[in-house]
C-alpha positions, -999 to +999 in steps of 0.1 A: -008-126+102-021-160+091-006-180+063-035-173+039-031-135+043+006-137+040+002-156+007-021-129-006+004-102+003+031-121-014+009-124-045+003-086-044+040-081-044+044-104-074+017-085-093+032-051-084+066-062-095+053-075-128+030-046-140+030-042-178+058-023-195+031+001-209+030+017-174+059+041-169+087+029-147+100+052-119+136+044-109+147+043-072+152+079-061+128+092-088+098+113-081+070+088-074+035+100-072+027+073-047+056+080-022+053+047-003+090+050+006+080+078+029+047+066+042+037+076+077+004+076+094-007+109+110-012+106+147-043+128+144-058+105+117-051+075+140-068+092+169-098+102+147-102+071+125-083+043+142-054+025+126-074+009+099-093+041+090-060+061+089-044+035+066-074+035+044-075+073+042-038+075+032-043+047+006-072+067-009-050+098-010-021+080-028-040+056-050-073+073-055-108+062-047-118+028-062-156+034-061-156+037-099-137+005-106-102-009-100-072+012-093-055+026-124-017+026-117+001+055-133+036+042-126+055+011-116+087+005-098+104+000-064+083+027-047+050+011-056+064-023-048+069-011-012+031-012-008+033-050-002+059-044+025+036-019+041+006-043+040+027-070+056+038-046+084+003-033+090-014-067+090+012-081+113+009-051+137-029-051+136-031-088+142-007-087+172-026-058+188-060-074+183-072-046+160-081-069+131 
């Protein structure tokens, strides 16, 4: 992953960690609707859609479609913050495998 992309992922982490207090906070171990702590890609999705398509599909399932505007977060907390870690992992893996 290049430096510019890494900076953007770090900025995403900063934004997620500082969402407004008006959004409900889910403590660690709480029932998060996003479940990024337990995020796995389905092998069949990877086979059918490729890695990028499988990631996109799972993000749409967890975050909702954004065709009607920006994502509306319904909660904040450590589970949602893990999304930045996942992006860093995916982008690093995809760049090293030549799939980006």
